[in-house]
C-alpha positions as CSV (number, residue, x, y, z in Angstrom):
1,X,-26.7,32.4,10.8
2,X,-23.7,34.2,9.5
3,X,-23.4,35.8,12.7
4,X,-23.6,32.9,14.8
5,X,-21.0,31.3,12.9
6,X,-18.5,33.8,13.8
7,X,-16.2,33.0,16.6
8,X,-13.2,35.0,18.1
9,X,-10.0,34.7,16.2
10,X,-8.9,32.3,19.2
11,X,-11.7,30.1,18.9
12,X,-11.8,29.8,15.4
13,X,-7.4,28.6,15.3
14,X,-8.3,26.1,18.7
15,X,-11.1,24.0,16.7
16,X,-9.3,24.7,13.2
17,X,-5.9,22.9,14.8
18,X,-7.9,20.5,17.3
19,X,-11.4,19.6,16.3
20,X,-10.8,18.3,12.7
21,X,-14.4,17.7,13.1
22,X,-15.1,18.6,9.3
23,X,-12.1,17.7,7.7
24,X,-12.9,14.3,6.4
25,X,-15.9,13.4,4.4
26,X,-16.3,9.9,5.4
27,X,-17.7,7.5,2.2
28,X,-17.8,4.2,2.4
29,X,-16.5,1.1,4.2
30,X,-14.1,-0.8,1.5
31,X,-12.1,-3.3,3.9
32,X,-12.7,-5.2,7.4
33,X,-10.3,-7.5,9.2
34,X,-9.4,-8.5,12.6
35,X,-7.3,-5.3,13.1
36,X,-10.5,-2.9,12.5
37,X,-12.2,-1.3,9.5
38,X,-11.1,1.0,6.6
39,X,-12.9,3.7,4.9
40,X,-12.3,5.7,2.3
41,X,-12.8,9.5,2.8
42,X,-12.3,13.1,1.4
43,X,-9.8,15.3,2.7
44,X,-11.6,18.6,2.3
45,X,-8.3,20.3,3.1
46,X,-6.3,18.9,0.2
47,X,-9.1,17.7,-1.9
48,X,-7.3,13.9,-1.7
49,X,-8.8,11.0,-1.6
50,X,-7.6,9.3,1.8
51,X,-8.1,6.1,3.5
52,X,-9.1,6.0,7.3
53,X,-8.4,3.1,9.3
54,X,-10.3,2.3,12.8
55,X,-8.1,-0.2,14.9
56,X,-10.2,-1.5,17.4
57,X,-9.7,-1.8,21.4
58,X,-6.0,-1.7,20.7
59,X,-4.9,-2.2,24.3
60,X,-6.8,-5.4,24.9
61,X,-3.6,-7.2,24.4
62,X,0.1,-5.3,25.1
63,X,1.5,-7.3,22.1
64,X,-0.9,-6.1,19.8
65,X,-0.7,-2.3,21.1
66,X,3.2,-2.9,21.0
67,X,3.0,-4.0,17.2
68,X,0.7,-1.0,16.2
69,X,3.2,1.4,18.2
70,X,6.0,-0.1,16.4
71,X,4.4,0.3,12.9
72,X,3.2,3.7,13.5
73,X,6.9,4.9,14.6
74,X,8.5,3.1,11.5
75,X,6.0,4.4,9.3
76,X,7.0,8.0,10.8
77,X,10.7,7.7,10.5
78,X,11.1,5.8,7.2
79,X,9.8,8.4,4.5
80,X,10.1,7.3,0.9
81,X,7.9,7.3,-2.0
82,X,8.4,3.4,-2.1
83,X,7.1,3.4,1.5
84,X,3.3,3.8,2.5
85,X,3.1,7.2,4.6
86,X,0.7,8.3,7.3
87,X,-0.4,11.1,6.5
88,X,-2.3,12.2,9.8
89,X,-3.4,10.4,13.2
90,X,-6.7,11.5,14.8
91,X,-6.3,13.1,18.1
92,X,-8.4,11.2,20.9
93,X,-10.2,13.0,22.9
94,X,-8.6,11.8,26.2
95,X,-5.0,11.0,26.9
96,X,-5.6,8.2,29.2
97,X,-8.7,6.5,28.3
98,X,-9.0,6.3,24.2
99,X,-9.3,2.9,23.1
100,X,-9.3,3.1,19.4
101,X,-7.2,5.4,16.9
102,X,-7.6,6.9,13.2
103,X,-5.3,6.4,11.1
104,X,-5.1,8.6,7.8
105,X,-3.3,7.2,4.4
106,X,-3.3,8.2,1.0
107,X,-6.1,5.9,-0.7
108,X,-4.3,3.3,-2.8
109,X,-6.4,1.9,-5.5
110,X,-5.2,-2.0,-5.3
111,X,-2.6,-4.3,-4.0
112,X,0.0,-6.5,-5.9
113,X,-2.1,-9.5,-5.0
114,X,-5.2,-8.3,-7.2
115,X,-3.0,-6.8,-9.8
116,X,-1.8,-10.5,-10.3
117,X,-4.5,-12.4,-10.3
118,X,-6.4,-9.4,-12.6
119,X,-4.0,-9.5,-15.3
120,X,-2.7,-12.0,-17.7
121,X,-1.0,-9.0,-20.3
122,X,1.5,-7.7,-18.0
123,X,4.8,-7.0,-20.0
124,X,8.5,-7.3,-19.5
125,X,8.4,-3.7,-18.5
126,X,5.8,-3.8,-15.8
127,X,7.9,-6.4,-14.7
128,X,11.3,-4.7,-14.4
129,X,9.5,-1.4,-13.0
130,X,8.0,-3.4,-10.0
131,X,11.1,-5.1,-9.2
132,X,13.0,-1.9,-9.2
133,X,10.5,-0.3,-7.1
134,X,10.6,-3.1,-4.2
135,X,14.3,-3.4,-4.3
136,X,14.9,0.3,-4.0
137,X,12.4,0.8,-1.2
138,X,14.0,-2.1,0.5
139,X,17.4,-0.7,0.2
140,X,16.1,2.4,2.3
141,X,14.7,0.2,4.8
142,X,17.5,-2.1,5.1
143,X,19.9,0.6,5.5
144,X,17.8,1.9,8.4
145,X,18.8,-1.5,9.9
146,X,15.2,-2.3,9.7
147,X,13.9,-5.8,8.5
148,X,10.5,-6.0,7.3
149,X,9.9,-9.5,7.9
150,X,6.3,-10.2,6.0
151,X,6.9,-9.3,2.3
152,X,4.1,-10.5,0.4
153,X,2.1,-9.6,-2.7
154,X,-0.9,-8.3,-0.3
155,X,1.3,-5.7,1.7
156,X,2.3,-4.0,-1.3
157,X,-0.6,-2.0,-2.3
158,X,-0.5,-0.4,-6.0
159,X,-1.9,2.4,-7.8
160,X,-3.2,3.1,-11.6
161,X,0.4,4.6,-12.5
162,X,1.7,1.4,-11.6
163,X,3.1,2.6,-8.3
164,X,3.7,0.2,-5.4
165,X,4.0,1.1,-1.8
166,X,5.5,-1.7,0.6
167,X,3.3,-1.2,4.1
168,X,2.2,-3.3,6.8
169,X,5.5,-2.9,9.2
170,X,4.1,-4.8,12.2
171,X,5.9,-7.6,12.2
172,X,9.3,-5.3,11.4
173,X,12.2,-5.4,13.5
174,X,15.3,-2.9,14.3
175,X,18.8,-4.4,14.6
176,X,20.9,-2.2,16.0
177,X,24.7,-2.3,15.7
178,X,25.5,-3.0,19.0
179,X,23.2,-6.4,19.3
180,X,24.9,-9.3,19.8
181,X,25.7,-11.6,16.6
182,X,22.9,-13.9,17.2
183,X,19.7,-12.3,17.1
184,X,16.7,-14.9,18.0
185,X,13.6,-13.3,17.0
186,X,10.4,-15.1,16.6
187,X,10.7,-17.3,13.4
188,X,7.2,-17.4,12.7
189,X,7.2,-14.7,10.7
190,X,6.5,-14.1,7.0
191,X,3.4,-15.8,5.4
192,X,4.7,-19.5,4.5
193,X,5.0,-19.0,1.0
194,X,7.3,-16.1,1.0
195,X,9.5,-17.3,4.2
196,X,13.0,-17.7,3.5
197,X,14.5,-21.4,4.1
198,X,16.2,-20.0,7.0
199,X,12.9,-19.1,8.9
200,X,11.1,-22.6,7.9
201,X,13.4,-24.8,10.1
202,X,15.3,-22.2,12.1
203,X,18.2,-23.0,9.9
204,X,20.9,-19.8,11.0
205,X,21.7,-18.2,14.5
206,X,21.2,-14.5,13.2
207,X,18.8,-13.0,11.0
208,X,19.9,-10.8,8.1
209,X,18.2,-8.8,5.4
210,X,18.5,-11.6,3.1
211,X,15.1,-12.8,4.6
212,X,13.4,-9.5,2.7
213,X,15.3,-10.5,-0.4
214,X,14.1,-13.9,-0.7
215,X,10.6,-12.7,-0.3
216,X,10.9,-10.4,-2.8
217,X,12.7,-13.1,-5.3
218,X,9.1,-15.0,-4.4
219,X,7.4,-12.1,-5.4
220,X,8.9,-11.2,-8.6
221,X,8.8,-15.1,-9.8
222,X,4.6,-14.6,-8.8
223,X,4.6,-11.6,-11.0
224,X,6.4,-13.4,-13.7
225,X,3.9,-16.6,-13.5
226,X,0.7,-15.4,-12.3
227,X,0.8,-17.7,-9.6
228,X,2.8,-18.6,-6.1
229,X,6.2,-19.7,-6.5
230,X,6.2,-22.2,-3.5
231,X,2.7,-22.5,-2.1
232,X,3.5,-25.1,0.6
233,X,0.9,-27.0,2.6
234,X,3.1,-26.7,6.1
235,X,7.0,-26.5,6.5
236,X,8.0,-29.7,5.3
237,X,5.8,-29.6,2.2
238,X,7.5,-25.8,2.0
239,X,11.0,-27.3,1.9
240,X,10.3,-30.0,-0.6
241,X,8.9,-27.3,-3.2
242,X,12.5,-25.3,-2.6
243,X,14.4,-28.1,-3.1
244,X,12.7,-29.2,-5.8
245,X,13.6,-25.9,-7.9
246,X,16.7,-25.4,-6.1
247,X,18.0,-29.0,-5.6
248,X,19.2,-30.2,-2.7
249,X,21.3,-28.0,-0.4
250,X,25.0,-28.3,0.0
251,X,26.4,-30.4,2.8
252,X,28.0,-27.2,4.3
253,X,24.9,-25.7,4.1
254,X,23.1,-28.7,6.1
255,X,26.1,-28.2,8.5
256,X,24.8,-25.2,9.3
257,X,21.2,-25.9,10.2
258,X,20.9,-25.5,13.9
259,X,17.4,-27.1,14.2
260,X,18.1,-30.8,14.5
261,X,15.0,-32.0,13.2
262,X,15.2,-29.9,9.9
263,X,19.0,-31.0,9.9
264,X,18.3,-34.4,9.8
265,X,15.3,-34.3,7.4
266,X,17.6,-32.2,5.2
267,X,20.3,-35.1,5.3
268,X,17.8,-38.3,4.6
269,X,16.2,-36.4,1.4
270,X,17.1,-38.1,-1.8
271,X,19.0,-35.9,-4.2
272,X,17.8,-33.5,-6.2
273,X,19.1,-31.6,-9.1
274,X,18.4,-27.9,-9.6
275,X,16.0,-26.9,-12.3
276,X,17.1,-24.7,-15.0
277,X,15.5,-21.2,-14.2
278,X,15.2,-20.6,-17.9
279,X,13.0,-24.0,-17.8
280,X,10.7,-23.2,-15.0
281,X,10.0,-19.2,-16.7
282,X,10.7,-20.2,-20.3
283,X,9.5,-16.8,-21.6
284,X,11.3,-14.5,-19.0
285,X,14.0,-12.3,-19.9
286,X,17.4,-14.2,-19.2
287,X,18.6,-11.1,-17.0
288,X,15.6,-11.1,-15.0
289,X,15.8,-14.7,-14.3
290,X,19.7,-14.5,-13.4
291,X,18.9,-11.8,-10.8
292,X,15.9,-14.0,-9.5
293,X,18.5,-17.3,-8.9
294,X,20.4,-14.8,-7.0
295,X,17.6,-13.6,-4.7
296,X,16.6,-16.9,-4.5
297,X,19.7,-18.5,-3.4
298,X,19.2,-21.1,-0.3
299,X,22.0,-19.8,1.8
300,X,21.4,-16.3,3.1
301,X,24.9,-15.2,2.0
302,X,24.7,-16.0,-1.3
303,X,22.1,-13.5,-1.7
304,X,22.7,-10.0,-3.1
305,X,21.7,-7.1,-0.7
306,X,19.2,-4.6,-2.4
307,X,21.8,-2.1,-3.3
308,X,23.7,-4.8,-4.9
309,X,20.7,-6.2,-6.9
310,X,19.6,-2.6,-7.7
311,X,23.2,-2.5,-9.5
312,X,22.4,-5.6,-11.5
313,X,22.3,-5.3,-15.6
314,X,18.6,-6.3,-15.7
315,X,18.3,-2.5,-14.4
316,X,20.5,-1.0,-16.8
317,X,18.7,2.1,-18.5
318,X,16.7,2.8,-15.4
319,X,18.3,2.3,-12.3
320,X,20.1,5.7,-11.0
321,X,22.0,6.0,-7.8
322,X,21.1,9.6,-7.3
323,X,17.2,8.5,-6.4
324,X,17.8,5.2,-4.7
325,X,18.9,7.2,-1.4
326,X,20.0,5.2,1.6
327,X,18.7,5.8,5.3
328,X,20.3,6.9,8.7
329,X,19.9,4.2,10.6
330,X,17.2,4.0,13.4
331,X,18.2,5.2,16.9
332,X,18.0,3.1,20.0
333,X,16.2,5.9,21.7
334,X,13.3,5.7,19.6
335,X,12.9,1.9,20.2
336,X,13.9,1.8,23.7
337,X,10.5,0.1,24.5
338,X,12.1,-3.1,22.9
339,X,14.5,-3.7,25.6
340,X,12.1,-3.3,28.7
341,X,9.0,-5.2,29.8
342,X,6.3,-2.4,29.2
343,X,2.7,-2.0,30.4
344,X,-0.3,-1.3,28.6
345,X,-0.5,1.9,30.1
346,X,3.3,2.4,29.0
347,X,1.9,1.6,25.7
348,X,-0.8,4.1,25.7
349,X,1.5,7.0,26.9
350,X,3.8,5.8,24.0
351,X,1.1,6.1,21.3
352,X,-0.5,9.0,22.6
353,X,3.2,10.8,22.0
354,X,3.3,9.3,18.4
355,X,0.0,10.7,17.8
356,X,1.2,14.2,18.8
357,X,3.9,14.0,16.2
358,X,0.8,14.7,13.6
359,X,-0.4,18.0,16.1
360,X,2.8,20.1,16.5
361,X,0.6,22.4,18.6
362,X,-0.3,20.0,21.1
363,X,3.1,18.4,20.6
364,X,4.7,21.7,22.3
365,X,2.3,21.7,25.4
366,X,3.0,18.0,25.8
367,X,6.8,19.0,25.7
368,X,6.7,22.0,27.9
369,X,4.6,20.4,30.0
370,X,1.6,22.7,29.6
371,X,-1.0,20.4,28.8
372,X,-4.2,20.3,30.5
373,X,-4.0,16.9,32.2
374,X,-7.8,16.5,32.7
375,X,-9.1,18.3,30.0
376,X,-11.2,16.9,26.9
377,X,-9.9,17.9,23.4
378,X,-12.4,18.7,21.1
379,X,-11.9,15.5,18.2
380,X,-13.4,13.9,15.4
381,X,-13.5,10.7,17.2
382,X,-16.6,10.4,18.5
383,X,-18.1,11.5,15.4
384,X,-16.2,9.5,13.4
385,X,-17.1,6.4,15.9
386,X,-21.1,7.0,14.6
387,X,-19.9,7.6,11.1
388,X,-17.8,4.1,11.3
389,X,-20.4,2.1,13.1
390,X,-23.3,3.2,10.6
391,X,-21.3,2.1,7.7
392,X,-20.1,-1.3,9.1
393,X,-24.1,-2.1,10.2
394,X,-24.4,-1.7,6.1
395,X,-21.5,-3.3,4.8
396,X,-22.0,-5.8,2.2
397,X,-25.7,-5.3,2.0
398,X,-25.5,-2.9,-1.4
399,X,-26.7,-0.1,0.7
400,X,-24.7,3.1,-0.1
401,X,-26.5,5.6,2.0
402,X,-24.6,8.4,3.5
403,X,-23.5,8.1,7.2
404,X,-25.0,10.5,9.7
405,X,-24.6,14.1,9.4
406,X,-22.4,16.1,11.9
407,X,-23.9,18.4,13.8
408,X,-23.1,21.8,13.0
409,X,-22.5,22.9,16.7
410,X,-19.3,20.4,16.4
411,X,-18.0,21.9,13.3
412,X,-14.7,23.8,12.9
413,X,-14.4,26.9,10.7
414,X,-16.4,25.9,7.2
415,X,-14.3,25.1,4.3
416,X,-13.9,27.5,1.7
417,X,-14.6,26.1,-1.8
418,X,-13.5,28.1,-4.7
419,X,-15.9,28.3,-7.4
420,X,-13.8,26.9,-10.3
421,X,-13.1,23.7,-7.8
422,X,-9.4,24.2,-8.4
423,X,-6.9,22.9,-5.5
424,X,-3.1,24.4,-5.2
425,X,-0.4,22.0,-4.7
426,X,3.0,22.6,-3.7
427,X,5.2,22.6,-7.2
428,X,5.4,18.8,-8.3
429,X,8.5,16.8,-9.0
430,X,8.2,14.8,-12.2
431,X,10.3,11.7,-12.9
432,X,10.7,9.9,-16.0
433,X,9.1,6.4,-15.7
434,X,6.3,5.9,-18.0
435,X,2.9,5.3,-17.1
436,X,0.9,2.1,-17.2
437,X,-2.8,2.0,-16.0
438,X,-4.4,-0.1,-13.8
439,X,-8.4,-0.3,-14.6
440,X,-10.5,-0.2,-11.3
441,X,-14.2,0.1,-12.5
442,X,-15.4,-1.6,-9.2
443,X,-13.9,-0.8,-5.5
444,X,-12.1,-3.8,-4.4
445,X,-12.9,-5.1,-0.6
446,X,-9.4,-4.8,0.9
447,X,-8.2,-6.3,3.8
448,X,-8.2,-4.1,6.4
449,X,-4.3,-5.1,7.1
450,X,-3.3,-4.2,3.7
451,X,-3.2,-0.5,5.2
452,X,-1.1,-2.2,7.4
453,X,-0.5,1.1,9.2
454,X,0.5,2.9,6.3
455,X,0.6,5.1,3.4
456,X,2.3,7.7,1.3
457,X,4.0,10.8,1.1
458,X,4.0,13.9,-0.8
459,X,0.3,14.7,-2.4
460,X,0.1,12.1,-4.8
461,X,-2.7,12.7,-7.4
462,X,-4.9,9.5,-7.5
463,X,-5.1,8.5,-10.8
464,X,-8.4,9.1,-13.1
465,X,-10.5,5.8,-13.9
466,X,-9.8,4.8,-17.1
467,X,-13.2,5.2,-19.7
468,X,-14.6,2.1,-20.9
469,X,-15.7,-1.6,-20.6
470,X,-16.1,-3.1,-17.1
471,X,-13.0,-4.8,-15.4
472,X,-11.6,-6.7,-12.1
473,X,-10.2,-4.3,-9.8
474,X,-6.5,-4.1,-10.4
475,X,-6.8,-4.4,-13.9
476,X,-4.1,-3.3,-16.1
477,X,-5.2,-1.8,-19.2
478,X,-2.0,0.0,-20.3
479,X,1.7,-0.5,-20.5
480,X,5.1,1.2,-19.5
481,X,8.0,2.3,-21.9
482,X,11.3,2.2,-21.8
483,X,12.4,4.7,-19.4
484,X,15.0,7.2,-20.6
485,X,16.3,8.7,-17.0
486,X,15.8,12.2,-18.0
487,X,14.0,12.8,-14.6
488,X,14.7,15.6,-12.5
489,X,15.4,15.3,-8.5
490,X,14.7,17.8,-6.0
491,X,15.0,19.0,-2.6
492,X,12.8,17.1,-0.4
493,X,11.7,19.6,2.7
494,X,11.6,17.8,6.4
495,X,8.5,18.0,7.6
496,X,8.5,16.4,11.2
497,X,10.8,16.1,13.7
498,X,13.0,13.0,13.5
499,X,11.6,12.1,10.2
500,X,14.2,10.6,7.9
501,X,14.3,11.5,4.4
502,X,16.8,11.9,1.6
503,X,16.9,15.5,0.4
504,X,18.0,14.2,-3.2
505,X,15.1,12.1,-3.9
506,X,11.7,13.2,-5.1
507,X,8.6,12.7,-3.1
508,X,6.5,11.5,-6.3
509,X,6.2,10.9,-9.7
510,X,4.0,12.5,-12.6
511,X,4.0,9.8,-15.2
512,X,3.2,10.4,-18.7
513,X,0.8,7.8,-20.7
514,X,1.2,5.1,-23.2
515,X,0.0,1.4,-24.6
516,X,1.6,-1.7,-25.2
517,X,0.6,-4.7,-27.3
518,X,2.0,-7.2,-26.0
519,X,0.0,-10.3,-23.9
520,X,0.8,-13.2,-22.1
521,X,-1.3,-16.0,-21.6
522,X,-1.1,-17.9,-18.2
523,X,-3.8,-16.3,-15.7
524,X,-3.7,-16.2,-12.1
525,X,-6.6,-18.1,-9.9
526,X,-7.5,-16.7,-7.0
527,X,-5.0,-19.2,-4.7
528,X,-6.1,-20.2,-1.4
529,X,-3.6,-18.0,1.0
530,X,-2.1,-19.9,4.0
């Protein structure tokens, strides 16, 4: 048997590079949605847990395929510890005929929506650390001239060490410096509850990064209280809720409204006085409320940008400029497809080109024009289809039987497992954030869009489950301490072509444990999302 498994060196290298047949051991489906299925898996090459998202029939609608292209391209370019990172994309067996793609992410344990819903004992240190990460990630995104446009708790993934990562860039857009002053993208962007006022009524003629700052303000308010700040039932109700808290806009602000109906509605609205934030959030840190009030300014020009917000006194003792990098602006060449009408075949070719970024040898062949045009490359996709189909059939019925095993003839070289089960990783860069723990005894069922098309950079350790009694997914059982800013930054190696990365920023954190006794009383009910 051993002799039968031996292959010539060229064969071994070929199947190791292209086959990928035994790299990922798929375990179970953890989420389903309109865009596909997400399964947890084990990466036998690195020893890490990963999430594999299968996106179905991506070319059925060109608009959906373009969204997927936009997202995988942005997540290749925007490499930052507060943004989810694509680890790998499986090579499709055929360049011109594939319909599904399999995108591999780091496995995150929950999302911010689940964390907020499951916890009534978050501390002021949690609040500060959460907001700091969101603003730091947003600084990087905005300096790349990218607007996310769909920030909400479900699009913020969370781990047990309180690490947050921004995901789901399908609605994101790039604003180029030579673009016209007025940028008219579709106004139906962020989920209504987190949508800036200028998007609710088409108020202003130009998008600015302030739309994302407003969304972060809404998310932060929800973290403070455990429930959404502006859960509007429709656009008019949304404006009513905003003005109930912020007061009626000034005459100058109303005059700048470009939507005539919205302008008339605001002009006819009874005069409302703003409610002091100290009354709305009676137990919050005054410095936190002062920053929140700035982020929720009705007019975009009155909101701070992410860099200004990070310099706010609220983050004194935590913020450090050297670990808050800016990005290089995204080039027009990367997004030239946005400026022309493209066909289904155009998008297929562009997505295939993005997939090759994760297959260096294939990319070299492609660029040199030596790729075999009619060759069907050995791929894990066919086997993954069988496994996903098996698990989807048994999803939700309590069955956890293993998926069908791969056949030995499709396996590349066997993985080497050492007797001590140890896995070597590159030297880790530590940073000084203290640790809180999110207890996860049962795995949450995630919407497949939670993994937008996204996941994180560097080999982050998946935290161990906390021992003890049962708790809801996302339950916080520990807390963060004050941060002493004694961490060390290290150089980050550029790993792929055209990846934007800051050499002064550590790729991930190792965070010591601690505990906190503080509790708060409000609980969050499972709110109905719009």
